[in-house]
All heavy atoms as an XYZ file, in Angstrom:
868
protein
N      21.323     -3.581     -7.596
C      20.151     -2.836     -7.306
C      19.355     -2.648     -8.628
O      19.912     -2.297     -9.600
C      20.534     -1.455     -6.723
C      19.345     -0.597     -6.374
S      19.647      1.076     -5.825
C      21.115      1.020     -4.933
N      18.093     -2.914     -8.585
C      17.257     -2.774     -9.786
C      16.996     -1.341    -10.074
O      17.168     -0.406     -9.235
C      15.905     -3.490     -9.563
O      15.142     -2.808     -8.620
N      16.575     -1.037    -11.279
C      16.265      0.358    -11.684
C      15.154      0.925    -10.798
O      15.192      2.129    -10.417
C      15.815      0.436    -13.144
C      16.967      0.271    -14.096
C      16.492      0.460    -15.521
C      17.656      0.297    -16.458
N      17.268      0.617    -17.824
N      14.146      0.103    -10.484
C      13.029      0.608     -9.666
C      13.572      0.983     -8.314
O      13.253      2.078     -7.767
C      11.947     -0.417     -9.603
C      10.831      0.011     -8.633
C      11.337     -0.741    -10.946
N      14.376      0.104     -7.680
C      14.915      0.373     -6.357
C      15.773      1.681     -6.304
O      15.727      2.397     -5.378
C      15.784     -0.751     -5.892
O      14.975     -1.918     -5.728
N      16.424      1.976     -7.464
C      17.299      3.123     -7.522
C      16.467      4.396     -7.407
O      16.960      5.468     -6.986
C      18.064      3.195     -8.821
N      15.192      4.390     -7.750
C      14.301      5.543     -7.700
C      13.609      5.702     -6.358
O      12.955      6.722     -6.165
C      13.349      5.602     -8.871
C      14.104      5.901    -10.132
C      14.637      4.921    -10.914
C      14.384      7.206    -10.484
C      15.344      5.177    -12.046
C      15.073      7.547    -11.622
C      15.575      6.514    -12.415
O      16.294      6.819    -13.477
N      13.660      4.724     -5.498
C      13.006      4.850     -4.176
C      13.681      5.799     -3.319
O      13.046      6.576     -2.596
C      12.980      3.468     -3.482
C      11.991      2.517     -4.083
C      12.302      1.195     -4.249
C      10.731      2.925     -4.481
C      11.446      0.307     -4.751
C       9.858      2.104     -4.996
C      10.168      0.749     -5.181
N      15.033      5.818     -3.334
C      15.775      6.709     -2.418
C      15.510      8.191     -2.671
O      15.237      8.932     -1.722
C      17.247      6.391     -2.499
C      17.534      5.014     -1.895
C      19.018      4.591     -2.143
O      19.721      5.210     -2.920
N      19.422      3.598     -1.361
N      15.624      8.705     -3.914
C      15.256     10.095     -4.112
C      13.848     10.462     -3.788
O      13.552     11.556     -3.250
C      15.584     10.331     -5.618
C      16.395      9.245     -6.064
C      16.103      8.098     -5.116
N      12.929      9.573     -4.102
C      11.532      9.831     -3.799
C      11.285      9.860     -2.282
O      10.578     10.728     -1.786
C      10.643      8.801     -4.440
N      11.912      8.938     -1.618
C      11.767      8.933     -0.155
C      12.378     10.180      0.466
O      11.833     10.726      1.416
C      12.437      7.641      0.438
N      13.530     10.607     -0.028
C      14.121     11.833      0.448
C      13.199     13.049      0.199
O      13.022     13.876      1.107
C      15.498     12.043     -0.224
C      16.136     13.397      0.167
C      16.758     13.460      1.448
C      16.099     14.478     -0.593
C      17.311     14.647      1.885
C      16.638     15.695     -0.195
C      17.249     15.749      1.054
O      17.800     16.921      1.454
N      12.630     13.087     -0.989
C      11.704     14.175     -1.274
C      10.538     14.186     -0.310
O      10.051     15.199      0.148
C      11.200     14.092     -2.712
O      12.222     14.256     -3.594
N      10.035     13.002     -0.021
C       8.873     12.927      0.880
C       9.190     13.354      2.260
O       8.373     13.891      2.951
C       8.378     11.463      0.878
N      10.405     13.119      2.680
C      10.777     13.561      4.080
C      11.286     14.955      4.195
O      11.118     15.583      5.235
C      11.978     12.585      4.581
C      11.510     11.188      4.885
C      12.618     10.444      5.603
N      13.928     10.566      4.944
C      14.395      9.693      4.055
N      13.695      8.724      3.655
N      15.593      9.877      3.538
N      11.927     15.452      3.163
C      12.650     16.733      3.265
C      11.877     18.011      3.064
O      12.270     19.061      3.541
C      13.857     16.691      2.328
O      13.426     16.687      1.005
N      10.755     17.917      2.386
C      10.016     19.145      2.032
C       9.230     19.614      3.280
O       8.482     18.864      3.831
C       9.130     18.910      0.876
C       9.808     18.706     -0.479
C       8.830     18.350     -1.549
C      10.674     19.876     -0.908
N       9.376     20.871      3.614
C       8.708     21.359      4.863
C       7.199     21.466      4.742
O       6.512     21.570      5.767
C       9.353     22.733      5.122
C       9.863     23.186      3.808
C      10.218     21.918      3.070
N       6.671     21.419      3.507
C       5.223     21.569      3.337
C       4.418     20.438      4.001
O       3.234     20.613      4.380
C       4.752     21.759      1.893
C       5.461     22.933      1.243
C       5.056     20.466      1.130
N       5.040     19.251      4.115
C       4.277     18.124      4.623
C       3.875     18.294      6.068
O       2.835     17.784      6.465
C       5.124     16.844      4.536
C       5.722     16.600      3.176
C       6.957     16.166      2.938
C       5.132     16.737      1.907
N       7.199     16.049      1.580
C       6.108     16.384      0.936
C       3.886     17.151      1.445
C       5.790     16.428     -0.444
C       3.610     17.180      0.085
C       4.570     16.810     -0.788
N       4.591     19.075      6.868
C       4.283     19.316      8.262
C       3.585     20.649      8.484
O       3.310     20.984      9.676
C       5.557     19.217      9.101
C       6.135     17.857      9.048
O       5.457     16.847      8.969
N       7.481     17.811      9.097
N       3.358     21.424      7.455
C       2.717     22.740      7.611
C       1.215     22.561      7.719
O       0.548     22.170      6.788
C       3.074     23.610      6.387
C       2.654     25.047      6.565
O       1.832     25.354      7.481
O       3.169     25.927      5.797
N       0.679     22.883      8.852
C      -0.750     22.699      9.130
C      -1.622     23.723      8.376
O      -2.835     23.571      8.230
C      -1.067     22.788     10.612
C      -0.681     24.043     11.241
C       0.535     24.356     11.788
C      -1.448     25.228     11.409
N       0.573     25.624     12.263
C      -0.702     26.197     12.056
C      -2.762     25.539     11.067
C      -1.155     27.495     12.339
C      -3.221     26.811     11.330
C      -2.424     27.775     11.986
N      -0.975     24.771      7.811
C      -1.744     25.806      7.066
C      -2.063     25.379      5.668
O      -2.948     25.963      5.012
C      -0.940     27.090      7.024
C      -0.687     27.757      8.348
C       0.191     28.961      8.214
C       0.531     29.555      9.561
N       1.479     30.640      9.506
N      -1.437     24.331      5.180
C      -1.658     23.822      3.845
C      -2.677     22.753      3.916
O      -2.573     21.808      4.667
C      -0.373     23.361      3.153
C       0.589     24.511      3.080
C      -0.637     22.783      1.808
C       1.958     24.136      2.587
N      -3.697     22.806      3.102
C      -4.825     21.828      3.068
C      -4.277     20.410      2.718
O      -3.381     20.282      1.902
C      -5.905     22.223      2.090
N      -4.937     19.421      3.266
C      -4.537     18.081      3.016
C      -4.676     17.709      1.591
O      -3.798     17.016      0.955
C      -5.372     17.118      3.856
C      -5.159     15.612      3.616
C      -3.767     15.222      3.980
C      -6.168     14.803      4.427
N      -5.721     18.191      0.881
C      -5.897     17.950     -0.517
C      -4.710     18.512     -1.356
O      -4.296     17.867     -2.288
C      -7.238     18.485     -1.033
O      -7.283     19.891     -0.855
N      -4.261     19.694     -0.963
C      -3.095     20.221     -1.693
C      -1.853     19.411     -1.422
O      -1.034     19.208     -2.363
C      -2.849     21.687     -1.161
O      -3.982     22.487     -1.494
N      -1.641     18.938     -0.229
C      -0.460     18.106      0.066
C      -0.489     16.852     -0.716
O       0.527     16.401     -1.234
C      -0.408     17.789      1.606
C      -0.054     18.999      2.444
C      -0.016     18.612      3.905
C       0.216     19.769      4.801
N       0.240     19.348      6.203
N      -1.653     16.187     -0.808
C      -1.776     14.930     -1.571
C      -1.487     15.211     -3.013
O      -0.760     14.451     -3.696
C      -3.158     14.306     -1.329
C      -3.243     13.831      0.100
C      -3.283     13.119     -2.309
C      -4.631     13.305      0.487
N      -2.021     16.272     -3.566
C      -1.763     16.615     -4.950
C      -0.234     16.869     -5.164
O       0.323     16.501     -6.158
C      -2.589     17.788     -5.412
C      -4.061     17.372     -5.581
C      -4.835     18.484     -6.286
N      -6.197     18.072     -6.495
C      -7.212     18.403     -5.718
N      -7.049     19.190     -4.719
N      -8.427     17.986     -5.992
N       0.354     17.577     -4.234
C       1.774     17.873     -4.336
C       2.607     16.572     -4.331
O       3.525     16.409     -5.132
C       2.280     18.784     -3.212
C       2.057     20.215     -3.372
C       2.358     20.982     -2.064
C       2.884     20.784     -4.443
N       2.263     15.658     -3.403
C       3.045     14.444     -3.336
C       2.850     13.626     -4.609
O       3.782     12.982     -5.092
C       2.722     13.578     -2.071
C       3.881     12.684     -1.763
C       1.481     12.780     -2.229
C       3.837     12.204     -0.343
N       1.669     13.636     -5.228
C       1.458     12.921     -6.446
C       2.255     13.519     -7.582
O       2.680     12.835     -8.459
C      -0.063     12.759     -6.726
C      -0.739     11.888     -5.698
C      -2.192     11.611     -6.022
N      -2.381     11.018     -7.375
C      -2.188      9.747     -7.661
N      -1.784      8.938     -6.712
N      -2.406      9.306     -8.885
N       2.310     14.837     -7.611
C       2.981     15.475     -8.723
C       4.516     15.574     -8.535
O       5.260     15.402     -9.523
C       2.389     16.862     -8.972
O       2.652     17.685     -7.851
N       4.974     15.774     -7.297
C       6.396     15.941     -7.085
C       7.156     14.595     -6.869
O       8.053     14.267     -7.508
C       6.646     16.898     -5.935
C       6.157     18.297     -6.137
C       6.332     19.076     -4.843
C       6.896     18.989     -7.249
N       6.686     13.937     -5.802
C       7.369     12.730     -5.342
C       7.106     11.561     -6.269
O       8.072     10.851     -6.693
C       6.992     12.378     -3.906
C       7.633     11.096     -3.422
C       7.336     13.530     -2.963
N       5.885     11.305     -6.615
C       5.545     10.160     -7.441
C       6.068     10.298     -8.866
O       6.334      9.299     -9.577
C       4.029      9.856     -7.446
C       3.451      9.673     -6.082
S       4.316      8.369     -5.201
C       3.455      8.423     -3.641
N       6.272     11.498     -9.328
C       6.773     11.691    -10.664
C       8.220     11.147    -10.814
O       8.671     10.837    -11.926
C       6.725     13.185    -11.107
O       7.627     13.945    -10.241
N       8.988     11.060     -9.732
C      10.284     10.508     -9.753
C      10.199      9.019    -10.242
O      11.064      8.643    -11.066
C      10.968     10.603     -8.357
C      11.190     12.013     -8.002
C      12.252      9.756     -8.304
C      11.655     12.218     -6.532
N       9.204      8.311     -9.826
C       9.070      6.952    -10.264
C       8.722      6.881    -11.798
O       9.160      5.973    -12.439
C       7.974      6.195     -9.492
C       8.316      5.958     -8.037
C       7.636      6.574     -7.059
C       9.303      5.074     -7.736
C       7.969      6.312     -5.733
C       9.631      4.798     -6.447
C       8.939      5.415     -5.435
N       7.929      7.804    -12.208
C       7.458      7.709    -13.556
C       8.434      8.215    -14.637
O       8.236      8.014    -15.831
C       6.160      8.540    -13.703
C       5.028      8.077    -12.791
C       3.865      9.038    -12.905
C       4.641      6.642    -13.126
N       9.557      8.759    -14.171
C      10.541      9.348    -15.020
C      11.081      8.379    -16.052
O      11.240      8.620    -17.246
C      11.662     10.018    -14.234
C      12.674     10.660    -15.072
C      12.372     11.801    -15.832
C      13.959     10.082    -15.203
C      13.321     12.385    -16.644
C      14.931     10.701    -15.960
C      14.617     11.855    -16.667
O      15.565     12.430    -17.450
N      11.382      7.150    -15.625
C      11.948      6.195    -16.494
C      11.097      4.889    -16.502
O      11.592      3.824    -16.843
C      13.353      5.807    -16.126
C      14.294      6.984    -16.362
C      13.470      5.285    -14.715
N       9.814      4.934    -16.223
C       8.997      3.784    -16.072
C       8.884      2.965    -17.382
O       8.594      1.797    -17.342
C       7.627      4.075    -15.520
S       6.564      5.024    -16.619
N       9.129      3.598    -18.504
C       9.042      2.852    -19.765
C      10.072      1.756    -19.839
O       9.908      0.760    -20.484
C       9.245      3.731    -20.972
C       8.139      4.822    -21.174
C       8.359      6.091    -20.323
O       9.476      6.289    -19.836
O       7.400      6.865    -20.163
N      11.180      1.887    -19.110
C      12.244      0.884    -19.189
C      12.178     -0.081    -18.057
O      13.021     -1.029    -17.949
C      13.612      1.601    -19.217
O      13.818      2.312    -18.015
N      11.223      0.043    -17.164
C      11.161     -0.921    -15.976
C      10.599     -2.240    -16.400
O       9.635     -2.322    -17.179
C      10.257     -0.330    -14.899
C      10.836      0.844    -14.188
C      12.083      1.429    -14.331
C      10.123      1.645    -13.222
N      12.130      2.473    -13.538
C      10.985      2.676    -12.858
C       8.860      1.588    -12.691
C      10.627      3.621    -11.937
C       8.497      2.513    -11.775
C       9.343      3.538    -11.398
N      11.156     -3.289    -15.818
C      10.541     -4.609    -15.878
C       9.967     -4.854    -14.552
O      10.705     -4.968    -13.542
C      11.615     -5.663    -16.254
O      12.201     -5.358    -17.500
C      10.946     -7.069    -16.255
N       8.634     -4.861    -14.407
C       8.008     -4.996    -13.137
C       7.958     -6.456    -12.672
O       7.435     -7.277    -13.404
C       6.593     -4.430    -13.195
C       6.501     -2.932    -13.323
C       5.027     -2.517    -13.431
C       7.123     -2.224    -12.143
N       8.557     -6.670    -11.534
C       8.439     -7.957    -10.877
C       7.500     -7.818     -9.702
O       7.078     -6.729     -9.350
C       9.808     -8.363    -10.371
O      10.257     -7.441     -9.365
C      10.852     -8.419    -11.509
N       7.162     -8.966     -9.117
C       6.236     -8.941     -7.983
C       6.903     -8.103     -6.853
O       6.172     -7.321     -6.158
C       5.948    -10.351     -7.546
N       8.203     -8.229     -6.668
C       8.907     -7.442     -5.643
C       8.873     -5.976     -5.876
O       8.596     -5.173     -4.990
C      10.322     -7.970     -5.486
C      11.029     -7.276     -4.402
O      10.553     -7.319     -3.178
O      12.139     -6.608     -4.612
N       9.076     -5.576     -7.124
C       9.065     -4.160     -7.442
C       7.681     -3.557     -7.332
O       7.533     -2.439     -6.893
C       9.700     -3.828     -8.842
O       8.952     -4.524     -9.841
N       6.681     -4.327     -7.718
C       5.296     -3.855     -7.496
C       4.991     -3.658     -6.048
O       4.362     -2.647     -5.706
C       4.337     -4.901     -8.149
C       4.315     -4.904     -9.621
C       3.315     -5.864    -10.185
O       2.496     -6.432     -9.472
O       3.394     -6.062    -11.469
N       5.411     -4.555     -5.183
C       5.192     -4.451     -3.747
C       5.887     -3.203     -3.228
O       5.346     -2.481     -2.425
C       5.719     -5.707     -3.032
C       5.492     -5.658     -1.548
C       6.184     -6.851     -0.855
N       7.637     -6.936     -1.135
C       8.559     -6.167     -0.600
N       8.219     -5.273      0.281
N       9.846     -6.375     -0.907
N       7.119     -2.979     -3.704
C       7.859     -1.811     -3.257
C       7.214     -0.469     -3.690
O       7.197      0.491     -2.903
C       9.322     -1.848     -3.780
C      10.199     -2.864     -3.097
C      11.529     -2.935     -3.801
N      12.326     -3.926     -3.211
C      13.445     -3.655     -2.512
N      13.798     -2.445     -2.271
N      14.128     -4.678     -2.005
N       6.678     -0.448     -4.873
C       6.005      0.753     -5.368
C       4.768      1.061     -4.486
O       4.531      2.162     -4.072
C       5.632      0.609     -6.831
C       6.861      0.647     -7.695
C       4.621      1.684     -7.215
C       6.668      0.303     -9.145
N       3.983      0.011     -4.204
C       2.781      0.140     -3.334
C       3.199      0.582     -1.959
O       2.536      1.402     -1.354
C       1.991     -1.120     -3.283
C       1.287     -1.418     -4.624
C       0.567     -2.736     -4.595
O       1.014     -3.673     -3.938
N      -0.522     -2.867     -5.341
N       4.254      0.022     -1.424
C       4.694      0.319     -0.063
C       5.123      1.805      0.016
O       4.783      2.522      0.930
C       5.877     -0.557      0.348
O       5.452     -1.912      0.291
C       6.378     -0.210      1.714
N       5.851      2.280     -0.983
C       6.295      3.638     -1.008
C       5.137      4.640     -1.037
O       5.054      5.626     -0.334
C       7.260      3.920     -2.198
C       7.678      5.329     -2.378
S       8.636      5.906     -0.940
C       8.807      7.602     -1.373
N       4.166      4.305     -1.900
C       2.987      5.174     -2.017
C       2.242      5.199     -0.688
O       1.816      6.310     -0.242
C       2.086      4.685     -3.136
C       0.862      5.590     -3.356
C      -0.029      5.125     -4.483
O      -0.108      3.917     -4.798
O      -0.683      5.978     -5.039
N       2.056      4.045     -0.082
C       1.311      4.006      1.203
C       2.079      4.762      2.301
O       1.476      5.440      3.115
C       1.057      2.572      1.620
C      -0.032      1.887      0.901
S      -1.630      2.669      1.187
C      -1.969      3.295     -0.414
N       3.390      4.615      2.331
C       4.232      5.369      3.324
C       3.956      6.903      3.177
O       3.772      7.574      4.201
C       5.656      5.064      3.152
C       6.063      3.800      3.828
C       7.577      3.628      3.784
N       7.942      2.276      4.220
C       9.085      1.684      3.852
N       9.912      2.292      3.064
N       9.298      0.502      4.270
N       4.016      7.346      1.986
C       3.832      8.767      1.725
C       2.469      9.243      2.175
O       2.277     10.259      2.831
C       4.109      9.151      0.286
S       5.808      8.922     -0.318
N       1.433      8.463      1.725
C       0.064      8.868      2.055
C      -0.194      8.802      3.619
O      -0.845      9.641      4.186
C      -0.931      7.996      1.334
C      -0.930      8.187     -0.216
C      -1.897      7.208     -0.838
C      -1.330      9.629     -0.544
N       0.298      7.756      4.258
C       0.186      7.648      5.664
C       0.841      8.793      6.428
O       0.286      9.333      7.395
C       0.825      6.305      6.176
C      -0.046      5.129      5.934
C       0.617      3.828      6.327
N      -0.179      2.686      5.996
C      -1.146      2.233      6.754
N      -1.407      2.716      7.905
N      -1.858      1.123      6.411
N       1.988      9.257      5.988
C       2.652     10.352      6.589
C       1.796     11.639      6.429
O       1.665     12.424      7.415
C       4.023     10.528      5.946
C       4.773     11.752      6.545
C       6.181     11.838      6.019
C       6.939     13.043      6.534
N       7.222     13.001      7.892
N       1.273     11.870      5.249
C       0.422     13.062      5.039
C      -0.859     13.040      5.884
O      -1.301     14.065      6.382
C       0.018     13.205      3.575
C       1.149     13.595      2.634
C       0.596     13.714      1.286
C       1.777     14.867      3.075
N      -1.396     11.828      5.990
C      -2.671     11.697      6.800
C      -2.476     11.560      8.277
O      -3.401     11.553      9.027
C      -3.419     10.447      6.298
C      -3.920     10.553      4.814
C      -4.429      9.160      4.381
C      -5.009     11.610      4.684
N      -1.178     11.531      8.683
C      -0.904     11.408     10.121
C      -1.249     10.024     10.695
O      -1.577      9.911     11.874
N      -1.193      8.997      9.836
C      -1.491      7.639     10.299
C      -0.210      6.878     10.568
O       0.629      6.783      9.698
C      -2.381      6.907      9.224
C      -3.613      7.641      8.940
C      -2.564      5.477      9.620
C      -4.372      7.100      7.719
N      -0.091      6.315     11.735
C       1.072      5.455     12.057
C       0.685      4.044     11.856
O      -0.491      3.649     11.784
C       1.576      5.690     13.471
O       0.549      5.184     14.352
C       1.825      7.153     13.760
N       1.675      3.197     11.780
C       1.420      1.748     11.614
C       0.826      1.183     12.930
O       0.197      0.128     12.917
C       2.707      0.976     11.219
C       3.007      1.224      9.765
C       3.996      2.190      9.411
C       2.330      0.564      8.761
C       4.237      2.417      8.067
C       2.574      0.811      7.423
C       3.511      1.741      7.075
O       3.802      1.995      5.790
N       1.072      1.813     14.011
C       0.539      1.384     15.280
C      -1.015      1.517     15.339
O      -1.641      0.860     16.170
C       1.141      2.168     16.439
C       2.603      1.879     16.605
C       3.138      2.666     17.759
N       4.661      2.595     17.712
C       5.427      3.426     18.375
N       4.908      4.369     19.094
N       6.692      3.268     18.281
N      -1.530      2.330     14.514
C      -2.980      2.592     14.478
C      -3.727      1.437     13.823
O      -4.950      1.382     13.882
N      -2.993      0.553     13.173
C      -3.656     -0.639     12.471
C      -4.752     -0.205     11.505
O      -5.816     -0.752     11.499
C      -4.176     -1.657     13.463
C      -3.114     -2.180     14.380
N      -2.121     -2.988     13.922
C      -2.858     -1.909     15.714
C      -1.328     -3.271     14.951
N      -1.743     -2.637     16.013
N      -4.466      0.854     10.718
C      -5.384      1.309      9.671
C      -4.997      0.596      8.376
O      -3.852      0.610      7.999
C      -5.284      2.845      9.479
C      -5.534      3.596     10.793
C      -6.207      3.318      8.368
C      -6.943      3.461     11.386
N      -5.921     -0.029      7.730
C      -5.602     -0.794      6.510
C      -5.280      0.157      5.363
O      -5.639      1.309      5.372
C      -6.852     -1.698      6.129
O      -7.916     -0.845      5.683
N      -4.642     -0.419      4.359
C      -4.282      0.345      3.185
C      -5.569      0.763      2.440
O      -5.595      1.832      1.850
C      -3.404     -0.514      2.199
C      -1.972     -0.646      2.773
O      -1.576      0.060      3.697
N      -1.266     -1.569      2.147
N      -6.592     -0.030      2.428
C      -7.868      0.340      1.815
C      -8.417      1.588      2.526
O      -8.993      2.469      1.853
C      -8.895     -0.812      1.902
C      -8.527     -1.940      0.985
O      -7.810     -1.711     -0.018
O      -8.882     -3.086      1.291
N      -8.361      1.673      3.846
C      -8.859      2.861      4.529
C      -8.027      4.061      4.211
O      -8.561      5.183      4.062
C      -8.851      2.608      6.073
C      -9.346      3.786      6.877
C     -10.771      4.253      6.550
O     -11.593      3.439      6.126
O     -11.055      5.433      6.766
N      -6.712      3.935      4.049
C      -5.794      5.041      3.650
C      -6.254      5.514      2.236
O      -6.348      6.722      2.027
C      -4.351      4.585      3.666
C      -3.474      5.648      3.026
C      -3.905      4.256      5.057
N      -6.517      4.553      1.350
C      -6.970      4.970     -0.016
C      -8.345      5.650      0.070
O      -8.548      6.654     -0.682
C      -7.048      3.754     -0.906
C      -5.718      3.196     -1.297
C      -5.841      2.041     -2.277
N      -4.564      1.389     -2.460
C      -4.156      0.265     -1.870
N      -4.955     -0.354     -1.014
N      -2.953     -0.263     -2.122
N      -9.243      5.180      0.921
C     -10.561      5.861      1.053
C     -10.363      7.270      1.554
O     -11.055      8.165      1.115
C     -11.451      5.063      2.001
C     -11.998      3.816      1.350
O     -12.004      3.667      0.136
N     -12.308      2.832      2.210
N      -9.508      7.471      2.573
C      -9.314      8.812      3.100
C      -8.686      9.725      2.036
O      -9.018     10.942      1.945
C      -8.473      8.721      4.317
C      -9.126      8.116      5.511
C      -8.244      8.113      6.752
N      -8.840      7.324      7.793
C      -8.382      7.273      9.022
N      -7.240      7.921      9.343
N      -9.009      6.508      9.931
N      -7.803      9.173      1.224
C      -7.230      9.921      0.136
C      -8.250     10.361     -0.897
O      -8.296     11.508     -1.334
C      -6.064      9.148     -0.539
O      -5.152      8.755      0.452
C      -5.377      9.959     -1.618
N      -9.127      9.412     -1.234
C     -10.239      9.722     -2.185
C     -11.161     10.774     -1.627
O     -11.638     11.582     -2.391
C     -11.010      8.441     -2.507
C     -10.437      7.621     -3.548
C     -11.348      6.488     -4.041
N     -10.451      5.322     -4.334
C     -10.333      4.275     -3.546
N     -10.962      4.185     -2.433
N      -9.595      3.284     -3.924
N     -11.420     10.757     -0.322
C     -12.249     11.781      0.250
C     -11.584     13.152      0.191
O     -12.345     14.143      0.014
C     -12.567     11.424      1.782
C     -13.474     10.279      1.970
C     -13.587      9.891      3.426
O     -12.916     10.447      4.301
N     -14.452      8.934      3.681
N     -10.289     13.194      0.249
C      -9.576     14.468      0.242
C      -9.453     15.073     -1.183
O      -9.609     16.252     -1.401
C      -8.219     14.343      0.840
N      -9.198     14.154     -2.196
C      -8.964     14.707     -3.564
C      -9.835     14.148     -4.617
O      -9.766     14.483     -5.786
C      -7.462     14.507     -3.977
C      -7.134     13.027     -4.121
C      -6.552     15.205     -3.099
C      -5.804     12.771     -4.790
N     -10.705     13.182     -4.220
C     -11.582     12.584     -5.258
C     -10.946     11.367     -5.845
O      -9.864     10.923     -5.463
N     -11.603     10.748     -6.852
C     -11.136      9.542     -7.456
C      -9.767      9.784     -8.154
O      -9.547     10.833     -8.750
C     -12.154      9.110     -8.469
C     -13.216     10.123     -8.403
C     -12.879     11.177     -7.382
N      -8.851      8.822     -8.005
C      -7.561      8.904     -8.634
C      -6.980      7.551     -8.850
O      -7.440      6.575     -8.286
C      -6.615      9.765     -7.800
C      -6.217      9.135     -6.531
N      -6.990      9.162     -5.406
C      -5.119      8.399     -6.207
C      -6.413      8.493     -4.451
N      -5.279      7.999     -4.874
N      -6.009      7.450     -9.709
C      -5.359      6.195    -10.002
C      -4.147      5.996     -9.056
O      -3.395      6.927     -8.832
C      -4.864      6.312    -11.432
C      -4.513      5.009    -12.059
C      -4.195      5.191    -13.564
O      -3.215      5.879    -13.901
O      -4.983      4.669    -14.376
N      -4.003      4.769     -8.497
C      -2.852      4.613     -7.665
C      -1.602      4.543     -8.492
O      -1.583      4.422     -9.660
C      -2.995      3.355     -6.754
C      -3.018      2.017     -7.506
O      -2.829      2.094     -8.727
O      -3.325      0.993     -6.910
N      -0.413      4.638     -7.799
C       0.855      4.767     -8.492
C       1.167      3.515     -9.349
O       1.639      3.623    -10.476
C       1.978      4.991     -7.536
C       3.369      5.171     -8.094
C       3.402      6.365     -9.084
C       4.387      5.349     -7.043
N       0.875      2.366     -8.821
C       1.236      1.123     -9.525
C       0.405      0.975    -10.801
O       0.931      0.635    -11.839
C       1.001     -0.094     -8.653
C       1.311     -1.489     -9.266
C       2.777     -1.492     -9.689
C       0.975     -2.566     -8.322
N      -0.853      1.399    -10.784
C      -1.708      1.362    -11.966
C      -1.127      2.381    -12.967
O      -1.081      2.077    -14.193
C      -3.131      1.707    -11.627
O      -3.612      0.766    -10.632
C      -4.053      1.670    -12.825
N      -0.669      3.513    -12.534
C      -0.139      4.547    -13.422
C       1.090      3.977    -14.140
O       1.285      4.134    -15.310
C       0.166      5.803    -12.648
O      -1.020      6.260    -11.980
C       0.731      6.876    -13.550
N       2.000      3.319    -13.326
C       3.216      2.767    -13.863
C       2.860      1.672    -14.889
O       3.448      1.608    -16.008
C       4.133      2.207    -12.762
C       5.273      1.384    -13.360
C       4.674      3.377    -11.931
N       1.935      0.856    -14.587
C       1.574     -0.241    -15.503
C       0.953      0.295    -16.775
O       1.177     -0.267    -17.930
C       0.581     -1.218    -14.903
C       1.246     -2.131    -13.852
C       0.216     -3.046    -13.258
C       0.873     -4.100    -12.329
N      -0.093     -5.029    -11.803
N       0.209      1.332    -16.711
C      -0.449      1.937    -17.892
C       0.494      2.766    -18.730
O       0.173      3.192    -19.843
C      -1.659      2.766    -17.507
C      -2.770      1.897    -16.989
O      -2.866      0.690    -17.260
N      -3.666      2.485    -16.225
N       1.670      3.083    -18.219
C       2.615      3.904    -18.936
C       3.310      3.172    -20.079
O       4.005      3.713    -20.888
C       3.683      4.500    -18.022
N       3.097      1.826    -20.162
C       3.733      1.046    -21.200
C       3.270      1.422    -22.586
O       2.274      1.638    -22.929
C       3.442     -0.455    -20.957
C       4.149     -0.959    -19.724
O       4.986     -0.236    -19.216
O       3.762     -2.011    -19.272
């Protein structure tokens, strides 16, 4: 198992286990900021030592999209593109850097 893959499991657990994700009283913008600060920070913890391959880049993008789709209430059956998910995220919190770009710039 690669180092990058080892950090998917804790991040995925964090994304599923926190009750705030399903709380309708918390604003979407707050939830997106929480996921970017809590869940995505797990990936950035050791990113200086990662060797990014095409597969690890794909996995990072997939994890980020899964988290954002869950927060936005978008299922894969809805056939909403990743670009549309990113647009909806930008509408909620404004311009931001995606996780893969953040990891690449951490070098």
